C-alpha positions in Angstrom: 6.0 8.4 -8.2 3.2 6.0 -9.6 0.7 4.7 -7.3 -0.3 1.1 -7.3 -3.3 0.2 -9.5 -6.6 -0.9 -8.3 -6.7 -4.8 -7.5 -9.3 -5.3 -10.3 -7.4 -3.7 -13.0 -6.2 -6.0 -15.7 -3.4 -5.7 -18.0 -2.4 -8.2 -20.8 -4.8 -10.7 -19.3 -3.4 -10.7 -15.8 -4.5 -9.0 -12.5 -2.4 -6.1 -11.5 -1.2 -6.5 -8.0 -2.3 -3.4 -5.9 -0.8 -4.3 -2.4 2.7 -4.6 -1.2 5.5 -3.1 0.6 7.1 0.7 0.2 10.0 2.3 2.1 9.6 4.3 4.9 10.7 7.9 5.8 13.8 6.9 7.2 15.1 5.3 3.8 17.5 8.0 2.0 15.2 8.7 -0.7 12.0 8.8 1.8 8.7 7.4 2.3 6.9 5.5 -0.5 10.1 5.9 -3.0 10.2 2.2 -3.7 7.3 -0.3 -3.9 7.5 -3.9 -4.2 4.6 -6.6 -4.3 4.3 -9.1 -1.4 5.5 -12.1 -3.4 8.7 -10.4 -4.5 9.2 -9.1 -1.2 8.9 -12.7 0.1 11.3 -14.0 -2.5 14.1 -11.4 -1.7 13.7 -10.5 2.1 16.3 -12.8 3.1 18.9 -12.1 0.4 18.6 -8.1 1.1 17.8 -8.4 4.9 14.5 -6.6 4.6 12.3 -6.0 7.4 8.8 -5.1 7.8 8.4 -1.8 10.1 5.6 -2.0 12.6 2.3 -0.5 11.0 
């Protein structure tokens, strides 16, 4: 599983996002299996009925 890049890393002239959301241990594939950036999470949370687990 790849880890998010450092926030200051640049790729193709754009800043790489390094904060977002991951799956929890309750997910069938386990904790941290999937990662999604915050803007994409916000775009799709209603469509896929995603929730943020208490941290």
